mmCIF file as Biopython writes it, N, C-alpha, C and O atoms, coordinates in Angstrom:
data_model
#
loop_
_atom_site.group_PDB
_atom_site.id
_atom_site.type_symbol
_atom_site.label_atom_id
_atom_site.label_alt_id
_atom_site.label_comp_id
_atom_site.label_asym_id
_atom_site.label_entity_id
_atom_site.label_seq_id
_atom_site.pdbx_PDB_ins_code
_atom_site.Cartn_x
_atom_site.Cartn_y
_atom_site.Cartn_z
_atom_site.occupancy
_atom_site.B_iso_or_equiv
_atom_site.auth_seq_id
_atom_site.auth_asym_id
_atom_site.pdbx_PDB_model_num
ATOM 1   N N  . MET A ? 1  ? 0.874   -1.054 0.002  1.0 0.0 1  A 1 
ATOM 2   C CA . MET A ? 1  ? 0.185   -0.185 0.184  1.0 0.0 1  A 1 
ATOM 3   C C  . MET A ? 1  ? 1.112   1.082  -0.302 1.0 0.0 1  A 1 
ATOM 4   O O  . MET A ? 1  ? 2.208   1.240  0.237  1.0 0.0 1  A 1 
ATOM 5   N N  . LYS A ? 2  ? 0.654   2.000  -1.347 1.0 0.0 2  A 1 
ATOM 6   C CA . LYS A ? 2  ? 1.289   3.374  -1.021 1.0 0.0 2  A 1 
ATOM 7   C C  . LYS A ? 2  ? 1.238   3.975  -0.347 1.0 0.0 2  A 1 
ATOM 8   O O  . LYS A ? 2  ? 0.254   3.312  -0.019 1.0 0.0 2  A 1 
ATOM 9   N N  . ARG A ? 3  ? 1.321   5.065  0.695  1.0 0.0 3  A 1 
ATOM 10  C CA . ARG A ? 3  ? 1.885   5.697  1.803  1.0 0.0 3  A 1 
ATOM 11  C C  . ARG A ? 3  ? 1.784   7.413  1.184  1.0 0.0 3  A 1 
ATOM 12  O O  . ARG A ? 3  ? 2.710   8.035  0.663  1.0 0.0 3  A 1 
ATOM 13  N N  . GLY A ? 4  ? 0.296   7.937  1.443  1.0 0.0 4  A 1 
ATOM 14  C CA . GLY A ? 4  ? 0.034   9.710  0.496  1.0 0.0 4  A 1 
ATOM 15  C C  . GLY A ? 4  ? 0.102   10.207 1.839  1.0 0.0 4  A 1 
ATOM 16  O O  . GLY A ? 4  ? 0.274   9.683  2.940  1.0 0.0 4  A 1 
ATOM 17  N N  . GLU A ? 5  ? -0.119  11.584 1.345  1.0 0.0 5  A 1 
ATOM 18  C CA . GLU A ? 5  ? -0.574  12.259 2.686  1.0 0.0 5  A 1 
ATOM 19  C C  . GLU A ? 5  ? -1.771  12.663 3.159  1.0 0.0 5  A 1 
ATOM 20  O O  . GLU A ? 5  ? -2.924  12.465 2.774  1.0 0.0 5  A 1 
ATOM 21  N N  . VAL A ? 6  ? -1.395  13.143 3.880  1.0 0.0 6  A 1 
ATOM 22  C CA . VAL A ? 6  ? -2.951  12.986 4.698  1.0 0.0 6  A 1 
ATOM 23  C C  . VAL A ? 6  ? -3.456  14.359 4.225  1.0 0.0 6  A 1 
ATOM 24  O O  . VAL A ? 6  ? -2.480  15.089 4.050  1.0 0.0 6  A 1 
ATOM 25  N N  . TYR A ? 7  ? -4.244  14.785 4.039  1.0 0.0 7  A 1 
ATOM 26  C CA . TYR A ? 7  ? -5.221  16.203 4.399  1.0 0.0 7  A 1 
ATOM 27  C C  . TYR A ? 7  ? -6.147  16.181 5.126  1.0 0.0 7  A 1 
ATOM 28  O O  . TYR A ? 7  ? -7.033  15.403 5.480  1.0 0.0 7  A 1 
ATOM 29  N N  . TYR A ? 8  ? -5.612  17.744 5.412  1.0 0.0 8  A 1 
ATOM 30  C CA . TYR A ? 8  ? -6.903  18.417 6.534  1.0 0.0 8  A 1 
ATOM 31  C C  . TYR A ? 8  ? -7.645  19.816 5.816  1.0 0.0 8  A 1 
ATOM 32  O O  . TYR A ? 8  ? -7.280  20.481 4.846  1.0 0.0 8  A 1 
ATOM 33  N N  . ILE A ? 9  ? -8.655  19.940 6.583  1.0 0.0 9  A 1 
ATOM 34  C CA . ILE A ? 9  ? -8.752  21.681 6.115  1.0 0.0 9  A 1 
ATOM 35  C C  . ILE A ? 9  ? -9.083  21.918 7.484  1.0 0.0 9  A 1 
ATOM 36  O O  . ILE A ? 9  ? -9.551  21.295 8.437  1.0 0.0 9  A 1 
ATOM 37  N N  . VAL A ? 10 ? -8.493  23.512 7.101  1.0 0.0 10 A 1 
ATOM 38  C CA . VAL A ? 10 ? -8.652  24.555 8.413  1.0 0.0 10 A 1 
ATOM 39  C C  . VAL A ? 10 ? -9.612  25.490 7.913  1.0 0.0 10 A 1 
ATOM 40  O O  . VAL A ? 10 ? -9.630  26.036 6.810  1.0 0.0 10 A 1 
ATOM 41  N N  . TYR A ? 11 ? -10.648 25.637 9.159  1.0 0.0 11 A 1 
ATOM 42  C CA . TYR A ? 11 ? -11.559 26.921 8.547  1.0 0.0 11 A 1 
ATOM 43  C C  . TYR A ? 11 ? -11.736 27.177 10.484 1.0 0.0 11 A 1 
ATOM 44  O O  . TYR A ? 11 ? -11.282 26.505 11.410 1.0 0.0 11 A 1 
ATOM 45  N N  . ARG A ? 12 ? -12.562 28.396 10.483 1.0 0.0 12 A 1 
ATOM 46  C CA . ARG A ? 12 ? -12.941 29.214 11.707 1.0 0.0 12 A 1 
ATOM 47  C C  . ARG A ? 12 ? -14.404 29.052 11.992 1.0 0.0 12 A 1 
ATOM 48  O O  . ARG A ? 12 ? -15.145 29.601 11.176 1.0 0.0 12 A 1 
ATOM 49  N N  . PHE A ? 13 ? -14.958 28.424 12.962 1.0 0.0 13 A 1 
ATOM 50  C CA . PHE A ? 13 ? -16.243 28.395 13.344 1.0 0.0 13 A 1 
ATOM 51  C C  . PHE A ? 13 ? -16.319 28.718 14.825 1.0 0.0 13 A 1 
ATOM 52  O O  . PHE A ? 13 ? -15.682 28.128 15.698 1.0 0.0 13 A 1 
ATOM 53  N N  . GLY A ? 14 ? -17.344 29.929 15.051 1.0 0.0 14 A 1 
ATOM 54  C CA . GLY A ? 14 ? -17.503 30.531 16.537 1.0 0.0 14 A 1 
ATOM 55  C C  . GLY A ? 14 ? -16.351 30.591 16.906 1.0 0.0 14 A 1 
ATOM 56  O O  . GLY A ? 14 ? -15.957 30.052 17.941 1.0 0.0 14 A 1 
ATOM 57  N N  . GLY A ? 15 ? -15.494 31.376 15.981 1.0 0.0 15 A 1 
ATOM 58  C CA . GLY A ? 15 ? -14.562 32.199 16.930 1.0 0.0 15 A 1 
ATOM 59  C C  . GLY A ? 15 ? -13.001 31.168 17.171 1.0 0.0 15 A 1 
ATOM 60  O O  . GLY A ? 15 ? -11.924 31.533 17.642 1.0 0.0 15 A 1 
ATOM 61  N N  . LYS A ? 16 ? -13.373 29.937 16.696 1.0 0.0 16 A 1 
ATOM 62  C CA . LYS A ? 16 ? -11.939 29.113 16.936 1.0 0.0 16 A 1 
ATOM 63  C C  . LYS A ? 16 ? -11.587 28.548 15.599 1.0 0.0 16 A 1 
ATOM 64  O O  . LYS A ? 16 ? -12.329 28.526 14.617 1.0 0.0 16 A 1 
ATOM 65  N N  . GLN A ? 17 ? -10.631 28.192 15.661 1.0 0.0 17 A 1 
ATOM 66  C CA . GLN A ? 17 ? -10.201 27.401 14.279 1.0 0.0 17 A 1 
ATOM 67  C C  . GLN A ? 17 ? -9.947  26.189 14.705 1.0 0.0 17 A 1 
ATOM 68  O O  . GLN A ? 17 ? -9.277  25.738 15.634 1.0 0.0 17 A 1 
ATOM 69  N N  . LYS A ? 18 ? -11.130 25.357 13.179 1.0 0.0 18 A 1 
ATOM 70  C CA . LYS A ? 18 ? -11.155 23.857 13.606 1.0 0.0 18 A 1 
ATOM 71  C C  . LYS A ? 18 ? -10.474 22.852 12.148 1.0 0.0 18 A 1 
ATOM 72  O O  . LYS A ? 18 ? -10.789 22.799 10.959 1.0 0.0 18 A 1 
ATOM 73  N N  . TRP A ? 19 ? -9.643  22.302 12.812 1.0 0.0 19 A 1 
ATOM 74  C CA . TRP A ? 19 ? -8.941  21.140 12.134 1.0 0.0 19 A 1 
ATOM 75  C C  . TRP A ? 19 ? -9.764  20.145 11.940 1.0 0.0 19 A 1 
ATOM 76  O O  . TRP A ? 19 ? -10.205 19.504 12.894 1.0 0.0 19 A 1 
ATOM 77  N N  . GLU A ? 20 ? -10.227 19.758 10.128 1.0 0.0 20 A 1 
ATOM 78  C CA . GLU A ? 20 ? -10.374 18.298 10.323 1.0 0.0 20 A 1 
ATOM 79  C C  . GLU A ? 20 ? -9.689  17.247 9.212  1.0 0.0 20 A 1 
ATOM 80  O O  . GLU A ? 20 ? -9.496  17.278 7.996  1.0 0.0 20 A 1 
ATOM 81  N N  . ARG A ? 21 ? -9.538  16.694 9.845  1.0 0.0 21 A 1 
ATOM 82  C CA . ARG A ? 21 ? -8.958  15.467 9.074  1.0 0.0 21 A 1 
ATOM 83  C C  . ARG A ? 21 ? -9.853  14.708 8.039  1.0 0.0 21 A 1 
ATOM 84  O O  . ARG A ? 21 ? -10.833 14.032 8.352  1.0 0.0 21 A 1 
ATOM 85  N N  . ILE A ? 22 ? -9.322  14.936 6.572  1.0 0.0 22 A 1 
ATOM 86  C CA . ILE A ? 22 ? -10.407 14.615 5.711  1.0 0.0 22 A 1 
ATOM 87  C C  . ILE A ? 22 ? -9.725  12.894 4.830  1.0 0.0 22 A 1 
ATOM 88  O O  . ILE A ? 22 ? -10.459 11.906 4.795  1.0 0.0 22 A 1 
ATOM 89  N N  . GLY A ? 23 ? -8.686  12.876 4.390  1.0 0.0 23 A 1 
ATOM 90  C CA . GLY A ? 23 ? -7.848  11.287 4.273  1.0 0.0 23 A 1 
ATOM 91  C C  . GLY A ? 23 ? -6.800  12.026 3.137  1.0 0.0 23 A 1 
ATOM 92  O O  . GLY A ? 23 ? -6.343  13.169 3.169  1.0 0.0 23 A 1 
ATOM 93  N N  . LEU A ? 24 ? -6.633  11.164 2.327  1.0 0.0 24 A 1 
ATOM 94  C CA . LEU A ? 24 ? -5.549  10.787 1.191  1.0 0.0 24 A 1 
ATOM 95  C C  . LEU A ? 24 ? -5.957  11.668 0.156  1.0 0.0 24 A 1 
ATOM 96  O O  . LEU A ? 24 ? -5.028  12.012 -0.575 1.0 0.0 24 A 1 
ATOM 97  N N  . ASP A ? 25 ? -7.103  12.148 -0.132 1.0 0.0 25 A 1 
ATOM 98  C CA . ASP A ? 25 ? -7.535  12.547 -1.847 1.0 0.0 25 A 1 
ATOM 99  C C  . ASP A ? 25 ? -7.671  14.632 -1.345 1.0 0.0 25 A 1 
ATOM 100 O O  . ASP A ? 25 ? -8.554  15.136 -0.651 1.0 0.0 25 A 1 
ATOM 101 N N  . ARG A ? 26 ? -6.774  15.177 -1.841 1.0 0.0 26 A 1 
ATOM 102 C CA . ARG A ? 26 ? -6.858  16.501 -1.761 1.0 0.0 26 A 1 
ATOM 103 C C  . ARG A ? 26 ? -8.059  17.004 -2.805 1.0 0.0 26 A 1 
ATOM 104 O O  . ARG A ? 26 ? -8.635  18.026 -2.431 1.0 0.0 26 A 1 
ATOM 105 N N  . ARG A ? 27 ? -8.324  16.665 -3.541 1.0 0.0 27 A 1 
ATOM 106 C CA . ARG A ? 27 ? -9.936  17.157 -4.423 1.0 0.0 27 A 1 
ATOM 107 C C  . ARG A ? 27 ? -10.995 17.080 -3.481 1.0 0.0 27 A 1 
ATOM 108 O O  . ARG A ? 27 ? -11.762 18.037 -3.375 1.0 0.0 27 A 1 
ATOM 109 N N  . LYS A ? 28 ? -11.164 15.844 -2.633 1.0 0.0 28 A 1 
ATOM 110 C CA . LYS A ? 28 ? -12.208 15.827 -1.408 1.0 0.0 28 A 1 
ATOM 111 C C  . LYS A ? 28 ? -12.041 16.444 -0.658 1.0 0.0 28 A 1 
ATOM 112 O O  . LYS A ? 28 ? -12.932 16.790 0.118  1.0 0.0 28 A 1 
ATOM 113 N N  . ALA A ? 29 ? -10.942 16.798 -0.591 1.0 0.0 29 A 1 
ATOM 114 C CA . ALA A ? 29 ? -10.475 17.795 1.027  1.0 0.0 29 A 1 
ATOM 115 C C  . ALA A ? 29 ? -10.921 19.585 0.400  1.0 0.0 29 A 1 
ATOM 116 O O  . ALA A ? 29 ? -11.196 20.631 0.988  1.0 0.0 29 A 1 
ATOM 117 N N  . GLU A ? 30 ? -10.817 19.248 -0.854 1.0 0.0 30 A 1 
ATOM 118 C CA . GLU A ? 30 ? -11.241 20.673 -1.260 1.0 0.0 30 A 1 
ATOM 119 C C  . GLU A ? 30 ? -12.649 21.098 -1.456 1.0 0.0 30 A 1 
ATOM 120 O O  . GLU A ? 30 ? -13.200 22.194 -1.353 1.0 0.0 30 A 1 
ATOM 121 N N  . GLU A ? 31 ? -13.030 20.028 -1.738 1.0 0.0 31 A 1 
ATOM 122 C CA . GLU A ? 31 ? -14.865 19.905 -1.706 1.0 0.0 31 A 1 
ATOM 123 C C  . GLU A ? 31 ? -15.137 20.358 -0.253 1.0 0.0 31 A 1 
ATOM 124 O O  . GLU A ? 31 ? -15.595 21.477 -0.025 1.0 0.0 31 A 1 
ATOM 125 N N  . VAL A ? 32 ? -14.775 19.240 0.979  1.0 0.0 32 A 1 
ATOM 126 C CA . VAL A ? 32 ? -15.348 19.246 2.108  1.0 0.0 32 A 1 
ATOM 127 C C  . VAL A ? 32 ? -15.367 20.337 2.730  1.0 0.0 32 A 1 
ATOM 128 O O  . VAL A ? 32 ? -16.180 20.596 3.617  1.0 0.0 32 A 1 
ATOM 129 N N  . LEU A ? 33 ? -13.939 21.550 2.095  1.0 0.0 33 A 1 
ATOM 130 C CA . LEU A ? 33 ? -13.700 22.778 2.412  1.0 0.0 33 A 1 
ATOM 131 C C  . LEU A ? 33 ? -14.786 23.526 2.057  1.0 0.0 33 A 1 
ATOM 132 O O  . LEU A ? 33 ? -15.348 24.029 3.030  1.0 0.0 33 A 1 
ATOM 133 N N  . VAL A ? 34 ? -15.347 23.808 0.834  1.0 0.0 34 A 1 
ATOM 134 C CA . VAL A ? 34 ? -15.922 24.372 0.158  1.0 0.0 34 A 1 
ATOM 135 C C  . VAL A ? 34 ? -17.495 23.747 0.826  1.0 0.0 34 A 1 
ATOM 136 O O  . VAL A ? 34 ? -17.820 24.538 1.711  1.0 0.0 34 A 1 
ATOM 137 N N  . GLU A ? 35 ? -17.898 23.317 0.778  1.0 0.0 35 A 1 
ATOM 138 C CA . GLU A ? 35 ? -19.077 22.403 1.942  1.0 0.0 35 A 1 
ATOM 139 C C  . GLU A ? 35 ? -19.602 23.167 2.753  1.0 0.0 35 A 1 
ATOM 140 O O  . GLU A ? 35 ? -20.678 23.759 2.658  1.0 0.0 35 A 1 
ATOM 141 N N  . ARG A ? 36 ? -18.209 23.179 4.278  1.0 0.0 36 A 1 
ATOM 142 C CA . ARG A ? 36 ? -17.994 23.654 4.975  1.0 0.0 36 A 1 
ATOM 143 C C  . ARG A ? 36 ? -18.312 25.324 5.370  1.0 0.0 36 A 1 
ATOM 144 O O  . ARG A ? 36 ? -19.092 25.912 6.119  1.0 0.0 36 A 1 
ATOM 145 N N  . MET A ? 37 ? -17.264 25.694 4.436  1.0 0.0 37 A 1 
ATOM 146 C CA . MET A ? 37 ? -17.522 27.057 4.361  1.0 0.0 37 A 1 
ATOM 147 C C  . MET A ? 37 ? -18.837 27.721 3.803  1.0 0.0 37 A 1 
ATOM 148 O O  . MET A ? 37 ? -18.953 28.939 3.935  1.0 0.0 37 A 1 
ATOM 149 N N  . ASN A ? 38 ? -19.627 27.151 3.318  1.0 0.0 38 A 1 
ATOM 150 C CA . ASN A ? 38 ? -20.781 27.297 2.578  1.0 0.0 38 A 1 
ATOM 151 C C  . ASN A ? 38 ? -21.909 27.241 3.660  1.0 0.0 38 A 1 
ATOM 152 O O  . ASN A ? 38 ? -22.606 28.233 3.877  1.0 0.0 38 A 1 
ATOM 153 N N  . LEU A ? 39 ? -22.060 26.191 4.263  1.0 0.0 39 A 1 
ATOM 154 C CA . LEU A ? 39 ? -22.800 26.166 5.571  1.0 0.0 39 A 1 
ATOM 155 C C  . LEU A ? 39 ? -22.414 26.962 6.371  1.0 0.0 39 A 1 
ATOM 156 O O  . LEU A ? 39 ? -23.370 27.199 7.110  1.0 0.0 39 A 1 
ATOM 157 N N  . ILE A ? 40 ? -21.475 27.583 6.698  1.0 0.0 40 A 1 
ATOM 158 C CA . ILE A ? 40 ? -20.831 28.668 7.798  1.0 0.0 40 A 1 
ATOM 159 C C  . ILE A ? 40 ? -21.268 30.043 7.420  1.0 0.0 40 A 1 
ATOM 160 O O  . ILE A ? 40 ? -21.682 30.942 8.152  1.0 0.0 40 A 1 
ATOM 161 N N  . ASN A ? 41 ? -21.073 30.022 5.974  1.0 0.0 41 A 1 
ATOM 162 C CA . ASN A ? 41 ? -21.755 31.472 5.465  1.0 0.0 41 A 1 
ATOM 163 C C  . ASN A ? 41 ? -22.943 31.461 5.738  1.0 0.0 41 A 1 
ATOM 164 O O  . ASN A ? 41 ? -23.284 32.307 6.565  1.0 0.0 41 A 1 
ATOM 165 N N  . LYS A ? 42 ? -24.284 30.325 5.055  1.0 0.0 42 A 1 
ATOM 166 C CA . LYS A ? 42 ? -25.241 30.475 5.555  1.0 0.0 42 A 1 
ATOM 167 C C  . LYS A ? 42 ? -25.888 30.194 6.831  1.0 0.0 42 A 1 
ATOM 168 O O  . LYS A ? 42 ? -27.096 30.114 7.051  1.0 0.0 42 A 1 
ATOM 169 N N  . GLY A ? 43 ? -24.693 30.023 7.824  1.0 0.0 43 A 1 
ATOM 170 C CA . GLY A ? 43 ? -25.350 29.892 9.060  1.0 0.0 43 A 1 
ATOM 171 C C  . GLY A ? 43 ? -26.005 28.855 9.476  1.0 0.0 43 A 1 
ATOM 172 O O  . GLY A ? 43 ? -26.685 28.710 10.492 1.0 0.0 43 A 1 
ATOM 173 N N  . ALA A ? 44 ? -25.729 28.052 8.526  1.0 0.0 44 A 1 
ATOM 174 C CA . ALA A ? 44 ? -26.880 26.460 8.510  1.0 0.0 44 A 1 
ATOM 175 C C  . ALA A ? 44 ? -25.839 25.141 9.460  1.0 0.0 44 A 1 
ATOM 176 O O  . ALA A ? 44 ? -26.315 24.141 9.997  1.0 0.0 44 A 1 
ATOM 177 N N  . TYR A ? 45 ? -24.224 25.574 9.430  1.0 0.0 45 A 1 
ATOM 178 C CA . TYR A ? 45 ? -23.247 24.617 9.812  1.0 0.0 45 A 1 
ATOM 179 C C  . TYR A ? 45 ? -23.465 24.510 11.219 1.0 0.0 45 A 1 
ATOM 180 O O  . TYR A ? 45 ? -23.641 25.531 11.882 1.0 0.0 45 A 1 
ATOM 181 N N  . ARG A ? 46 ? -23.473 22.963 11.933 1.0 0.0 46 A 1 
ATOM 182 C CA . ARG A ? 46 ? -23.932 22.916 12.881 1.0 0.0 46 A 1 
ATOM 183 C C  . ARG A ? 46 ? -22.497 21.869 13.316 1.0 0.0 46 A 1 
ATOM 184 O O  . ARG A ? 46 ? -22.131 20.940 12.595 1.0 0.0 46 A 1 
ATOM 185 N N  . GLU A ? 47 ? -21.702 22.315 14.846 1.0 0.0 47 A 1 
ATOM 186 C CA . GLU A ? 47 ? -20.497 21.599 14.950 1.0 0.0 47 A 1 
ATOM 187 C C  . GLU A ? 47 ? -20.757 20.050 15.522 1.0 0.0 47 A 1 
ATOM 188 O O  . GLU A ? 47 ? -21.179 19.996 16.678 1.0 0.0 47 A 1 
ATOM 189 N N  . PRO A ? 48 ? -20.561 18.880 14.874 1.0 0.0 48 A 1 
ATOM 190 C CA . PRO A ? 48 ? -21.009 17.336 15.134 1.0 0.0 48 A 1 
ATOM 191 C C  . PRO A ? 48 ? -20.535 17.257 16.470 1.0 0.0 48 A 1 
ATOM 192 O O  . PRO A ? 48 ? -19.335 17.374 16.720 1.0 0.0 48 A 1 
ATOM 193 N N  . LYS A ? 49 ? -21.639 17.012 17.594 1.0 0.0 49 A 1 
ATOM 194 C CA . LYS A ? 49 ? -21.019 16.598 18.530 1.0 0.0 49 A 1 
ATOM 195 C C  . LYS A ? 49 ? -20.415 14.955 18.888 1.0 0.0 49 A 1 
ATOM 196 O O  . LYS A ? 49 ? -20.882 14.059 18.185 1.0 0.0 49 A 1 
ATOM 197 N N  . ARG A ? 50 ? -19.806 14.724 19.531 1.0 0.0 50 A 1 
ATOM 198 C CA . ARG A ? 50 ? -19.493 13.219 20.462 1.0 0.0 50 A 1 
ATOM 199 C C  . ARG A ? 50 ? -20.701 12.823 20.570 1.0 0.0 50 A 1 
ATOM 200 O O  . ARG A ? 50 ? -21.656 13.588 20.710 1.0 0.0 50 A 1 
ATOM 201 N N  . ILE A ? 51 ? -20.788 11.268 20.501 1.0 0.0 51 A 1 
ATOM 202 C CA . ILE A ? 51 ? -22.226 10.273 21.270 1.0 0.0 51 A 1 
ATOM 203 C C  . ILE A ? 51 ? -21.799 9.401  20.851 1.0 0.0 51 A 1 
ATOM 204 O O  . ILE A ? 51 ? -21.298 9.182  19.748 1.0 0.0 51 A 1 
ATOM 205 N N  . SER A ? 52 ? -22.034 8.504  22.131 1.0 0.0 52 A 1 
ATOM 206 C CA . SER A ? 52 ? -21.766 6.883  21.747 1.0 0.0 52 A 1 
ATOM 207 C C  . SER A ? 52 ? -22.676 6.257  21.061 1.0 0.0 52 A 1 
ATOM 208 O O  . SER A ? 52 ? -23.839 6.651  20.972 1.0 0.0 52 A 1 
ATOM 209 N N  . PHE A ? 53 ? -22.115 4.985  20.390 1.0 0.0 53 A 1 
ATOM 210 C CA . PHE A ? 53 ? -22.774 4.356  19.576 1.0 0.0 53 A 1 
ATOM 211 C C  . PHE A ? 53 ? -24.326 4.258  19.855 1.0 0.0 53 A 1 
ATOM 212 O O  . PHE A ? 53 ? -25.325 4.544  19.195 1.0 0.0 53 A 1 
ATOM 213 N N  . ALA A ? 54 ? -24.125 3.779  21.003 1.0 0.0 54 A 1 
ATOM 214 C CA . ALA A ? 54 ? -25.499 3.211  21.838 1.0 0.0 54 A 1 
ATOM 215 C C  . ALA A ? 54 ? -26.992 4.680  21.581 1.0 0.0 54 A 1 
ATOM 216 O O  . ALA A ? 54 ? -28.122 4.405  21.178 1.0 0.0 54 A 1 
ATOM 217 N N  . THR A ? 55 ? -26.634 5.752  21.858 1.0 0.0 55 A 1 
ATOM 218 C CA . THR A ? 55 ? -26.969 6.728  21.432 1.0 0.0 55 A 1 
ATOM 219 C C  . THR A ? 55 ? -27.333 7.177  20.051 1.0 0.0 55 A 1 
ATOM 220 O O  . THR A ? 55 ? -28.408 7.666  19.704 1.0 0.0 55 A 1 
ATOM 221 N N  . PHE A ? 56 ? -26.201 6.922  19.260 1.0 0.0 56 A 1 
ATOM 222 C CA . PHE A ? 56 ? -26.343 7.136  17.726 1.0 0.0 56 A 1 
ATOM 223 C C  . PHE A ? 56 ? -27.395 6.091  17.394 1.0 0.0 56 A 1 
ATOM 224 O O  . PHE A ? 56 ? -28.526 6.466  17.086 1.0 0.0 56 A 1 
ATOM 225 N N  . ALA A ? 57 ? -27.100 4.871  17.438 1.0 0.0 57 A 1 
ATOM 226 C CA . ALA A ? 57 ? -28.173 3.800  17.242 1.0 0.0 57 A 1 
ATOM 227 C C  . ALA A ? 57 ? -29.611 4.093  17.806 1.0 0.0 57 A 1 
ATOM 228 O O  . ALA A ? 57 ? -30.581 3.718  17.147 1.0 0.0 57 A 1 
ATOM 229 N N  . ASP A ? 58 ? -29.759 4.650  18.822 1.0 0.0 58 A 1 
ATOM 230 C CA . ASP A ? 58 ? -31.382 5.356  19.089 1.0 0.0 58 A 1 
ATOM 231 C C  . ASP A ? 58 ? -32.147 5.653  18.457 1.0 0.0 58 A 1 
ATOM 232 O O  . ASP A ? 58 ? -33.253 5.329  18.022 1.0 0.0 58 A 1 
ATOM 233 N N  . LYS A ? 59 ? -31.238 6.544  18.419 1.0 0.0 59 A 1 
ATOM 234 C CA . LYS A ? 59 ? -31.663 8.015  17.688 1.0 0.0 59 A 1 
ATOM 235 C C  . LYS A ? 59 ? -31.861 8.056  15.871 1.0 0.0 59 A 1 
ATOM 236 O O  . LYS A ? 59 ? -32.462 8.857  15.154 1.0 0.0 59 A 1 
ATOM 237 N N  . TRP A ? 60 ? -30.762 6.344  15.425 1.0 0.0 60 A 1 
ATOM 238 C CA . TRP A ? 60 ? -31.233 6.196  14.395 1.0 0.0 60 A 1 
ATOM 239 C C  . TRP A ? 60 ? -32.598 5.418  14.032 1.0 0.0 60 A 1 
ATOM 240 O O  . TRP A ? 60 ? -33.299 5.636  13.044 1.0 0.0 60 A 1 
ATOM 241 N N  . VAL A ? 61 ? -32.842 4.385  15.129 1.0 0.0 61 A 1 
ATOM 242 C CA . VAL A ? 61 ? -33.730 3.752  15.105 1.0 0.0 61 A 1 
ATOM 243 C C  . VAL A ? 61 ? -35.006 4.415  15.023 1.0 0.0 61 A 1 
ATOM 244 O O  . VAL A ? 61 ? -35.839 4.187  14.146 1.0 0.0 61 A 1 
ATOM 245 N N  . GLU A ? 62 ? -35.153 5.383  16.124 1.0 0.0 62 A 1 
ATOM 246 C CA . GLU A ? 62 ? -36.008 6.459  15.946 1.0 0.0 62 A 1 
ATOM 247 C C  . GLU A ? 62 ? -36.618 7.456  14.951 1.0 0.0 62 A 1 
ATOM 248 O O  . GLU A ? 62 ? -37.799 7.489  14.607 1.0 0.0 62 A 1 
ATOM 249 N N  . ASP A ? 63 ? -35.561 8.318  14.515 1.0 0.0 63 A 1 
ATOM 250 C CA . ASP A ? 63 ? -35.698 9.296  13.703 1.0 0.0 63 A 1 
ATOM 251 C C  . ASP A ? 63 ? -35.350 7.992  11.735 1.0 0.0 63 A 1 
ATOM 252 O O  . ASP A ? 63 ? -35.585 8.510  10.643 1.0 0.0 63 A 1 
ATOM 253 N N  . TYR A ? 64 ? -35.073 7.196  11.785 1.0 0.0 64 A 1 
ATOM 254 C CA . TYR A ? 64 ? -35.082 6.832  10.362 1.0 0.0 64 A 1 
ATOM 255 C C  . TYR A ? 64 ? -35.475 5.359  10.256 1.0 0.0 64 A 1 
ATOM 256 O O  . TYR A ? 64 ? -35.955 5.254  9.127  1.0 0.0 64 A 1 
ATOM 257 N N  . ALA A ? 65 ? -35.511 4.287  10.800 1.0 0.0 65 A 1 
ATOM 258 C CA . ALA A ? 65 ? -35.750 2.733  10.621 1.0 0.0 65 A 1 
ATOM 259 C C  . ALA A ? 65 ? -37.106 2.750  11.073 1.0 0.0 65 A 1 
ATOM 260 O O  . ALA A ? 65 ? -37.941 1.876  10.838 1.0 0.0 65 A 1 
ATOM 261 N N  . SER A ? 66 ? -37.287 3.858  11.775 1.0 0.0 66 A 1 
ATOM 262 C CA . SER A ? 66 ? -39.310 3.407  12.106 1.0 0.0 66 A 1 
ATOM 263 C C  . SER A ? 66 ? -39.740 3.978  11.436 1.0 0.0 66 A 1 
ATOM 264 O O  . SER A ? 66 ? -40.945 3.884  11.204 1.0 0.0 66 A 1 
ATOM 265 N N  . VAL A ? 67 ? -38.919 4.867  10.793 1.0 0.0 67 A 1 
ATOM 266 C CA . VAL A ? 67 ? -39.930 5.787  9.572  1.0 0.0 67 A 1 
ATOM 267 C C  . VAL A ? 67 ? -40.067 4.774  8.037  1.0 0.0 67 A 1 
ATOM 268 O O  . VAL A ? 67 ? -41.053 4.316  7.458  1.0 0.0 67 A 1 
ATOM 269 N N  . THR A ? 68 ? -38.667 4.708  7.761  1.0 0.0 68 A 1 
ATOM 270 C CA . THR A ? 68 ? -38.433 4.095  6.390  1.0 0.0 68 A 1 
ATOM 271 C C  . THR A ? 68 ? -38.484 2.800  6.340  1.0 0.0 68 A 1 
ATOM 272 O O  . THR A ? 68 ? -38.718 2.469  5.178  1.0 0.0 68 A 1 
ATOM 273 N N  . LEU A ? 69 ? -38.340 1.541  7.307  1.0 0.0 69 A 1 
ATOM 274 C CA . LEU A ? 69 ? -38.240 0.224  7.130  1.0 0.0 69 A 1 
ATOM 275 C C  . LEU A ? 69 ? -39.617 -0.376 7.824  1.0 0.0 69 A 1 
ATOM 276 O O  . LEU A ? 69 ? -40.180 -0.034 8.863  1.0 0.0 69 A 1 
ATOM 277 N N  . PRO A ? 70 ? -39.897 -1.251 7.000  1.0 0.0 70 A 1 
ATOM 278 C CA . PRO A ? 70 ? -41.243 -2.229 6.881  1.0 0.0 70 A 1 
ATOM 279 C C  . PRO A ? 70 ? -41.015 -2.549 8.649  1.0 0.0 70 A 1 
ATOM 280 O O  . PRO A ? 70 ? -40.068 -2.857 9.373  1.0 0.0 70 A 1 
ATOM 281 N N  . HIS A ? 71 ? -42.667 -2.234 8.839  1.0 0.0 71 A 1 
ATOM 282 C CA . HIS A ? 71 ? -42.700 -2.622 10.209 1.0 0.0 71 A 1 
ATOM 283 C C  . HIS A ? 71 ? -42.563 -4.097 10.800 1.0 0.0 71 A 1 
ATOM 284 O O  . HIS A ? 71 ? -42.320 -4.302 11.989 1.0 0.0 71 A 1 
ATOM 285 N N  . SER A ? 72 ? -42.767 -5.249 9.718  1.0 0.0 72 A 1 
ATOM 286 C CA . SER A ? 72 ? -42.525 -6.315 9.881  1.0 0.0 72 A 1 
ATOM 287 C C  . SER A ? 72 ? -40.970 -6.777 9.943  1.0 0.0 72 A 1 
ATOM 288 O O  . SER A ? 72 ? -40.782 -7.991 9.863  1.0 0.0 72 A 1 
ATOM 289 N N  . LEU A ? 73 ? -40.049 -6.093 10.052 1.0 0.0 73 A 1 
ATOM 290 C CA . LEU A ? 73 ? -38.664 -6.346 10.376 1.0 0.0 73 A 1 
ATOM 291 C C  . LEU A ? 73 ? -38.776 -7.129 11.531 1.0 0.0 73 A 1 
ATOM 292 O O  . LEU A ? 73 ? -37.764 -7.539 12.099 1.0 0.0 73 A 1 
#
């Protein structure tokens, strides 16, 4: 496996500098940065919060699975 450069994006939100690791693809990093900046400029960006897997799973069942999946499962 070839080792490549890891790309990060850097932006300001809430008066703080944020670093986000994107991965090995420069083009993807550029796309994500543009997306973040657009959301921040529109006032639509919400900083993700760390939650446990159990909390995520409960929320997923409540918000997605119970609405999308057939009830017979």
